[in-house]
N, C-alpha and C positions, 0 to 999 in steps of 0.2 A: 280408204276408210267408209264404212257405210253411214249413210244419215242418222240410224241407229246408235251406232259407236259415236258418233260424233257428237250427237245430240248430249250424250251420256257422259262423254271427256268435259264438254261443256258446263255442264250441270256441277259435276264434280268439282272443277274449277272455281264455280259461283260459290259452291258452296266451303270452300277452302277460301276463299276471298273474304266471305263472312265469317267464318270462325276466326281468320287473321285480324279482322277489323274489331271483332268482339274481344280477342284476346289482347289489343293494344288498348282499349277502353277500359277494361278490366286492371289491365297495368296500371296503366294513368294513373286510375281512380284509388288504388292502392299507393302507389307513391305518391300523391297528393296529399292523401290521410298521414301517410309517414311523414312528410315532411312538415305538414301544420302541427303533430304530436310530438315530434322530436324537437322544436324551439317554435318561438313566435315567428310568423310570417315577416318577410321583409316588404318593403315600399313595393320591392317589384314586383313580389309574388301577389300582393294586395290589388295592384293595379292589373294583373292577369286575371286574377276572379272577379273583378270589376267588369270584365267584357265577356264573362261566360254566356253562351248561347246553348240552350238546351235545345234538344230533339224534341218536338212535341207529340213524336210517336213513342215514345219511353213512357214508361207506366207514372202515374199520375203522382207517386209518391217520392220518386227520384227525378222527378222534374222538380216537383214542389221544394226538394231539398237542395236541389243545384240554384234555384231561384232564391231562397233564403240566406244560401252562402253568397250569393252575389251582392244581395241588397247588404247584408252583414259588413260584407268587404267595403262597399260605397259609403257605410256610415261608421265608419271606423278608421285609426290611422294606427301604422305600426307601433307606436310608444304605448298608446292606451291597452292596445291588445298585447303588448308586452307583459305590462303591468296584470292583465288579466290571467296571461300563462302563468305567471311568478305565482300567484294566488291560489291558483288553480293545480296546479301540479309540483311546486316547489314549498312555499310558504315557509315558517319558522320552524324548520325542523322537519315539515311535512306538509303536503298541500291537502285542498280539501278532497284529491281524489288521487289513488294509487294507480297508475295506469300499466300492473305488471299482472301478468298472468297468476303469479304464485299466490300473490295478495286476493287476488277473485277467487282461486280455487281452493285454499288452503286458511286463507285471514293471515298468512304470513307471508314475508319476501324471503327469498332466497331458499325456498322447497322444491322438494322432488319434482313438481313440473318444472322447474327451471333447470334439474339435472338432465330429465328427459328431454328437454329440448337443447340443451347442449350436444347431448350423444346424437341426437338427428342432425343437427347442423354440420358437424362433423361428417356424418354419412355423405352428406348433401354436398358437403366441399365449402362450406361457409366457414371463416375464421373470424372472429371480432377485431375491429382496428384497434391499434395501440391507443388512438386519439378518443376512444370511446370509453367510458367507465360506468355507464350504466348496464345493469343487467341485460341478459339477451332477452327475456321474456316481458320486454316493455312493448306495449302495444305499436309505438312508432317501427320498432324494430323487425317485429313480426310482419307487419304491413309491407317494409321494403324487402323482405324475404319474398314474401308472395309474389311481388312485384316481377322481383327478378328470376322467379321460379316459372312464371308465365310468359316471360319474355326468353326464355331457355329453349331454345328449339330441341335441346337434348333431354328435357325434362317430362314426362308423357302426364297425362290425364291423372293417373292413379295417385302419381307423387303429389300433383298439385291437391286433390283431393285428401288424402291422407296426412298432409301435412296442416291442411285448413282445419280438419274436424279433430286433430291430435292436441291443436297447440292454440286454436283460436274461436272457431266454432263452439266451443265450449264454454266462452266467459265473454269475449269481446262486445258482444251485442247489448250485454247488459253494462258495460263499462259505457259505452256511448249513449244507453237511456241513462243513466246516471248522470252523463256528463250535458245532456239535456236538460235535467230539472236541477243541478245545483245552484244555489244563490249566486253565488259570482259568475257564473257564466252570461255574457254576453254575444261576442262573437262566436265563442266557442258552442253555443249552445247551436249552432248552426252546423258546426263541425259534426256534431252528435247526432244531428238530424240528418247529414249525409251519411254518417258512418252507419247508422241504423238501417237506412234506407238500401243502402248498397248491400251489407251484409245480407237482406231478407233476400236481393237478387242472386247473390252467390250461393243462398242454401237451396235455392229453387233450381239453382243451375245444376250444383253438385248431385242434388237427389233425382233430376230429371235425366242424368248421364249416366245412371247406374246401368 
């Protein structure tokens, strides 16, 4: 192998490693947001969040968001956060926020966005688990799907981008912004900040890769 060919191969391998590391970070971020939105964090998860280490080379907004989440985890316990979660997302009949795509896009639950999502999930091979009773357009469920798509080696970039733009990019940033502004948000204000900062990066990622 010539020196030029070897250098080209090394460069390609380095690019693939960087891309692989980036995808792992993206998938983990989506998975964390899914976990925090699906139910209140456990003490174990809070302990993990209290030990967050940020990369100073990352963008300022995402570094600040991770730092705020770490501080929020250090200043709360699982019981207090569970109460906050109940007020925000469950309430008496309905919480202060409704974390569903159909609600944000139409003002009603179980509308056309959910039907379109269900069709796409079937095509992608996703089936709702029997013990899950929330509609599939819940913010947590969508974040979990994105995490799995990123980690699936058979899923190409276009499939990722199409799913994100069709079912998340058109409403979820507004939801995270609302989460920061809601009166009852304490710990979850930092979750909203992280979600908004992360989606800003995702939006740029998908636009640059066109």
